[in-house]
ZATORZA-799875 format. One record per residue: x, y, z of N, C-alpha, C in turn. Coordinates in pm, whole numbers, plus 50000, padded with zeros to 5 digits. Example, Ala and Ser with C-alpha at 12.3 -4.5 7.8 and 13.67 -1.06 7.14 Angstrom:
513194943150780512304955050780513204967050780 512854977550708513674989450714512905000350787 
This chain:
552665527062885551475524462805551305534662693 551955545962701551765556662605552385553162470 551665555762363552175553562229553205564362196 554385560062155555455569062113556105563061989 557055570261932557735565161813558395551661839 558955549761959559605537061990558715527562071 557445531062083556455522362148555155522862067 555185517561944554045518861853552785511461896 552905501961988551725494462034551025501162152 551545512462198550945519462311549635526262276 549045532362376547765539362361548055553962324 547405559062219547625573062182547255582562297 548055592862316547845602662422546445608662414 545965611262293544645617162275543545608262333 543685595162315542685585762369542655586262521 543845586762581543915587162727543335600162781 543665611262719543145624162765541635625062744 541145619662634539695619562609538985611462718 539535599862750538965591462855538925598962988 540035605463023540085612863150539105624463151 538975631463041538045642863037536605638163051 536285626562995534935621163008534625617563153 535615612063222535415608563363535085621163443 535835631763420535645644063498534315650963469 533695647963358532425654263322531225646663377 531445634963428530335626363469530015627463617 528825623163645528355620763780529165608763831 530035610663929530955600263975530295586864005 529255586464089528655573464121528075566563997 527455574263910526865568363790527975563063698 529045570863679530135566463592530725553463642 530975552663772531525540363829530585528563807 529315530563831528365519663815528265515463668 528235525063578528135522063435529375514963381 530515517063443531775511863390532435501163477 531715495563570532325485963663532505471963606 531705467963512531705453963465533085448663428 533885455663349535185449963310536185448663425 535905454863538536865454863648536595444163752 535575436163730535265425263823535125412163748 535565401363809535365388163750533915383863776 533475374063700532065369763706531595366263846 532435359763925531975355164055532155365464167 532465377964132532535388464234531115391864278 530855390864405529495393064454529095407764437 527795410464421527335424264415527735432164540 527745425464657528135432364780529595437064772 530485428564721531895432364707532045443664605 531325442864495531365453464395530915466764455 529815466564528529305478864590530285484464693 530905475664770531865480164870533055486964804 533595480764698534745486664629534375499864561 533185500564504532745513064442532605523964548 532105520464665531985530264773533365535364815 534365526464820535725530764851536255540364745 535975537264620536425545864511535825559864521 534615560664570533945573664581534515582364693 535365576664777535965584964882537145593064829 537565590264706538655597664642538075605064522 538405617664509537895625064393538585619864268 537885620864156538465616264031539705624363992 539725636964026540915644963993542145639364065 541975635164190543095629364264543465615764205 542515608164160542785595064102543415596263963 543075606363889543555607963752545025611863746 545495620163836546895624563828547895613163844 547715603863939548635592363941548535584063813 547315582763759547155575563634547965582263523 547885595263516548645602663413550145600063431 550625600363554552055598063580552455583763543 551665574063580551975560063553551975557263403 550995562663333550855559963190551935566963107 552365578563151553315586263070554775584363110 555045578663227556425576363268556955563863198 558075565263133558665554163060559705547163148 559335535463197560215527763284561135518363206 560975517663074561745508062994563255509363010 563825521363017565285522163033565775516463168 564915516363268565315511463400565245496263411 564355490063338564125475663355565355467163327 566155469563223567335461163201568405462663311 568295472763394569265475063501568935467363630 567795460963634567395453563754568385442063776 568905441363897569945431363925569555421964039 568325421864077567855412764181566745404064122 566495392464181565415384064130564095391864126 563335389464023562125397364000560995388263957 559815390964007558615383663967557605393863918 557135392163796556085400763743554795392763747 553815397663820552525390963831551505399863760 550815394163664549865402063585548735393063542 547515397063568546345389363528546055390863379 545485380663322545155380863181543845387763148 543095391963248541795398263225541775412963261 542915418963280542985433163319542725441863197 541535447963192541175456163075541835469863079 542245474463196542865487663204544345487363171 544965475663180546375474063146546545460163084 546175458662957546225445462893547625439362900 547645426362927548915419362947549865420662829 549345420562707550215421662591550785435762573 550155445462635550635459262628551545462862745 551385455862857552125459562978552955448063036 552325437463080553015426663151554085419663071 553735415262950554715407862870555885416562824 555635428762774556795437062737557685440562858 557085442362974557865445163095558775433263126 558205421463126558965409463156560105407563057 559855410562931560885408562827562095417662848 561905428962914563005438362935563815435663061 563325427163149564035424063273565035412863244 566305414963280567315404663250567005391463318 567325380763250567175367363307568515363363364 568555360463492569795356463558569555343663635 570525334763633570405322163707570985323563845 
């Protein structure tokens, strides 16, 4: 997802770091509540939303941010053309944290098509 010279459609590193720093400065429960809307579909019940938010609060944001940093900055593109087994990429079209045009479609394009 990281914007680089050979990945011009990625997200600038400064934007990602700014987002992470804002999370760490906030009251965790309030930040989750204020930012939950894009992560749930319309028919997700308030009870389900509250349950998932409660689960999220059992992990500190610092622990959650480090895997995010690793996932966003690790470039898997050189490995994808080497895949030699059947592969299925499943990606929702409403994922605001990893938009399909930035992640799912480019990933699929790099995986070899074999009959």
